[in-house]
C-alpha positions as CSV (number, residue, x, y, z in Angstrom):
1,X,135.1,-119.3,-101.7
2,X,134.3,-119.3,-98.0
3,X,135.6,-122.7,-96.9
4,X,139.3,-121.9,-96.7
5,X,140.4,-121.1,-93.1
6,X,143.8,-120.0,-91.5
7,X,146.3,-122.7,-90.9
8,X,146.1,-124.6,-87.5
9,X,148.4,-123.2,-84.9
10,X,150.8,-126.2,-84.8
11,X,151.6,-125.8,-88.5
12,X,152.1,-122.0,-88.2
13,X,154.6,-122.7,-85.3
14,X,156.4,-125.3,-87.3
15,X,156.7,-123.0,-90.3
16,X,158.0,-120.2,-88.2
17,X,160.6,-122.5,-86.6
18,X,161.8,-123.6,-90.0
19,X,162.0,-120.1,-91.4
20,X,164.0,-119.0,-88.4
21,X,166.4,-122.0,-88.5
22,X,166.4,-124.3,-91.6
23,X,165.8,-121.5,-94.1
24,X,167.9,-118.8,-92.3
25,X,170.9,-121.2,-92.2
26,X,170.6,-122.1,-95.9
27,X,169.2,-118.9,-97.4
28,X,171.8,-118.8,-100.2
29,X,170.9,-122.3,-101.2
30,X,167.2,-121.6,-101.4
31,X,167.8,-118.4,-103.3
32,X,169.9,-120.3,-105.8
33,X,167.2,-122.9,-106.3
34,X,164.7,-120.1,-106.9
35,X,166.9,-118.2,-109.4
36,X,168.4,-121.2,-111.3
37,X,165.3,-123.4,-111.3
38,X,165.1,-127.1,-110.5
39,X,167.4,-129.7,-112.0
40,X,166.4,-133.0,-110.2
41,X,168.3,-136.1,-111.2
42,X,165.3,-138.4,-110.4
43,X,161.6,-138.5,-110.4
44,X,159.9,-140.6,-107.7
45,X,156.4,-141.9,-108.0
46,X,155.3,-142.9,-104.5
47,X,152.1,-143.4,-102.5
48,X,150.2,-140.6,-100.8
49,X,150.5,-142.6,-97.5
50,X,151.8,-140.2,-94.8
51,X,154.2,-142.9,-93.6
52,X,156.2,-143.0,-96.8
53,X,158.8,-140.3,-96.6
54,X,161.1,-140.7,-99.6
55,X,163.3,-137.7,-98.9
56,X,164.1,-139.0,-95.4
57,X,164.8,-142.5,-96.7
58,X,167.4,-141.3,-99.2
59,X,168.6,-138.2,-97.2
60,X,167.6,-136.0,-100.1
61,X,167.8,-132.2,-100.0
62,X,165.4,-129.7,-101.8
63,X,165.9,-129.8,-105.5
64,X,167.1,-133.5,-105.7
65,X,163.8,-135.3,-106.3
66,X,160.8,-134.5,-108.5
67,X,158.1,-136.3,-106.5
68,X,154.6,-137.3,-107.6
69,X,152.3,-139.0,-105.0
70,X,149.1,-140.8,-105.7
71,X,147.0,-143.6,-104.3
72,X,149.1,-146.8,-104.4
73,X,151.9,-145.3,-106.5
74,X,150.2,-146.4,-109.7
75,X,151.0,-145.3,-113.2
76,X,148.2,-145.5,-115.8
77,X,148.9,-146.6,-119.4
78,X,149.5,-144.0,-122.0
79,X,146.1,-142.6,-123.0
80,X,146.3,-139.4,-125.2
81,X,142.5,-138.9,-125.2
82,X,142.4,-135.1,-124.5
83,X,141.2,-135.7,-120.9
84,X,142.9,-134.5,-117.7
85,X,145.6,-136.9,-116.5
86,X,147.6,-135.7,-113.5
87,X,150.1,-138.6,-113.2
88,X,150.7,-138.7,-116.9
89,X,151.3,-135.0,-117.0
90,X,153.8,-135.2,-114.2
91,X,155.7,-138.0,-116.0
92,X,155.7,-136.0,-119.3
93,X,157.1,-133.0,-117.6
94,X,159.8,-134.9,-115.7
95,X,161.0,-136.8,-118.8
96,X,160.6,-134.3,-121.6
97,X,161.2,-131.0,-119.8
98,X,163.3,-131.7,-116.7
99,X,165.2,-134.6,-118.5
100,X,165.5,-136.7,-115.3
101,X,167.9,-139.6,-115.5
102,X,165.9,-141.9,-113.4
103,X,162.2,-142.6,-112.7
104,X,161.6,-144.6,-109.5
105,X,158.3,-146.2,-108.6
106,X,158.2,-146.9,-104.8
107,X,155.6,-149.1,-103.3
108,X,155.3,-149.9,-99.6
109,X,153.9,-152.2,-96.9
110,X,150.4,-151.8,-95.4
111,X,149.1,-149.9,-98.4
112,X,145.5,-148.9,-97.9
113,X,144.8,-148.5,-101.6
114,X,146.0,-152.1,-102.3
115,X,144.1,-153.4,-99.3
116,X,141.0,-151.6,-100.7
117,X,141.5,-153.3,-104.1
118,X,141.8,-156.7,-102.5
119,X,138.7,-156.1,-100.4
120,X,136.9,-155.0,-103.6
121,X,137.8,-158.2,-105.4
122,X,136.7,-160.2,-102.4
123,X,133.3,-158.5,-102.4
124,X,134.0,-156.8,-99.0
125,X,134.0,-153.2,-100.3
126,X,131.0,-152.7,-102.5
127,X,131.3,-149.0,-102.2
128,X,134.5,-149.2,-104.2
129,X,132.6,-150.9,-107.0
130,X,130.4,-147.9,-107.5
131,X,131.2,-145.9,-110.6
132,X,131.2,-142.8,-108.4
133,X,134.2,-144.1,-106.4
134,X,137.4,-142.3,-107.5
135,X,139.5,-144.7,-105.4
136,X,137.8,-147.8,-106.8
137,X,138.2,-146.7,-110.4
138,X,141.8,-145.7,-109.9
139,X,142.6,-149.0,-108.2
140,X,141.2,-150.8,-111.3
141,X,144.7,-150.1,-112.7
142,X,146.0,-152.9,-110.5
143,X,143.8,-155.6,-112.2
144,X,146.6,-156.9,-114.5
145,X,148.8,-157.5,-111.4
146,X,146.0,-159.3,-109.6
147,X,145.3,-161.5,-112.7
148,X,148.9,-162.6,-112.5
149,X,148.8,-163.9,-108.9
150,X,145.1,-164.8,-108.2
151,X,144.7,-168.4,-107.2
152,X,148.3,-168.5,-106.0
153,X,147.8,-166.9,-102.6
154,X,145.2,-165.2,-100.4
155,X,144.8,-163.0,-97.4
156,X,147.8,-161.0,-96.1
157,X,150.2,-162.9,-98.5
158,X,148.1,-161.8,-101.4
159,X,148.0,-158.2,-100.3
160,X,151.8,-158.3,-99.9
161,X,152.2,-159.6,-103.4
162,X,149.7,-157.1,-104.7
163,X,151.8,-154.2,-103.2
164,X,154.7,-155.4,-105.3
165,X,152.5,-156.0,-108.4
166,X,151.5,-152.3,-108.1
167,X,155.1,-151.5,-108.7
168,X,155.4,-153.9,-111.6
169,X,152.2,-152.7,-113.3
170,X,153.4,-149.1,-113.0
171,X,156.8,-150.0,-114.6
172,X,155.0,-151.8,-117.4
173,X,152.7,-148.8,-118.0
174,X,155.6,-146.4,-118.0
175,X,157.0,-148.1,-121.1
176,X,153.7,-147.5,-122.9
177,X,154.6,-143.7,-123.0
178,X,156.4,-143.1,-126.3
179,X,158.7,-140.5,-124.8
180,X,159.6,-142.8,-121.9
181,X,160.4,-145.7,-124.1
182,X,162.4,-143.5,-126.5
183,X,164.5,-142.2,-123.5
184,X,165.0,-145.7,-122.1
185,X,166.1,-147.1,-125.4
186,X,168.5,-144.2,-126.0
187,X,170.1,-144.9,-122.5
188,X,169.0,-141.4,-121.4
189,X,166.6,-142.8,-118.7
190,X,166.5,-145.7,-116.4
191,X,163.4,-147.1,-114.6
192,X,163.5,-148.5,-111.1
193,X,161.0,-150.3,-108.9
194,X,161.2,-150.3,-105.1
195,X,159.2,-151.7,-102.2
196,X,159.6,-150.3,-98.7
197,X,158.7,-152.2,-95.5
198,X,157.6,-149.4,-93.2
199,X,157.9,-151.3,-90.0
200,X,161.3,-152.9,-90.6
201,X,162.8,-150.0,-92.6
202,X,163.8,-152.5,-95.3
203,X,164.0,-151.6,-99.0
204,X,163.7,-154.0,-101.9
205,X,164.4,-153.5,-105.6
206,X,162.7,-155.1,-108.6
207,X,164.9,-157.4,-110.7
208,X,163.3,-157.2,-114.2
209,X,165.2,-160.2,-115.5
210,X,164.0,-162.5,-112.6
211,X,160.7,-160.7,-112.2
212,X,161.3,-160.6,-108.4
213,X,162.2,-158.3,-105.6
214,X,165.6,-158.4,-103.8
215,X,167.0,-156.6,-100.8
216,X,168.9,-153.3,-101.5
């Protein structure tokens, strides 16, 4: 392997600053985390988008959240086919090994993955239709959500609705995992859906009974 290179200088400087301050001032806490292992109360499934910073939004410290990030915060359905499933493996570990009490799916505004899916359905992104497109095939998971709203809206309003549908699709798919359903039905686990407006800083939660989002 010859492609790996040293870190860029700005990241080295930031690390050294953290080691000298943030780590040095909380050394005992970090050593406790290392020796006692992690015991997060919640798992968060959020988008890879660099503007979504879950720990900052909730003021979380190290060890509080078990975080999984992927394109458009999507959860695939339960498919025990012997293939490699990164998101499903993370959910399995969080629920069966870490015994988290909450699984939170967090969508957000201006989601590039959702916009790509919309463009793909409109015929504006033929490259995403290619079978070789990892993004396109991943975003196919949003199809059930699109089927629920197509014909009702278009353009920016449709994209906004699809961002929220991505959360709903993921919550629905979570319940197809037997160990998730069993934990939910035993009142050992609760599922939560959120949508974050990056520009306004607003947060909305999904009301399953009304199938709508409300301000937190």
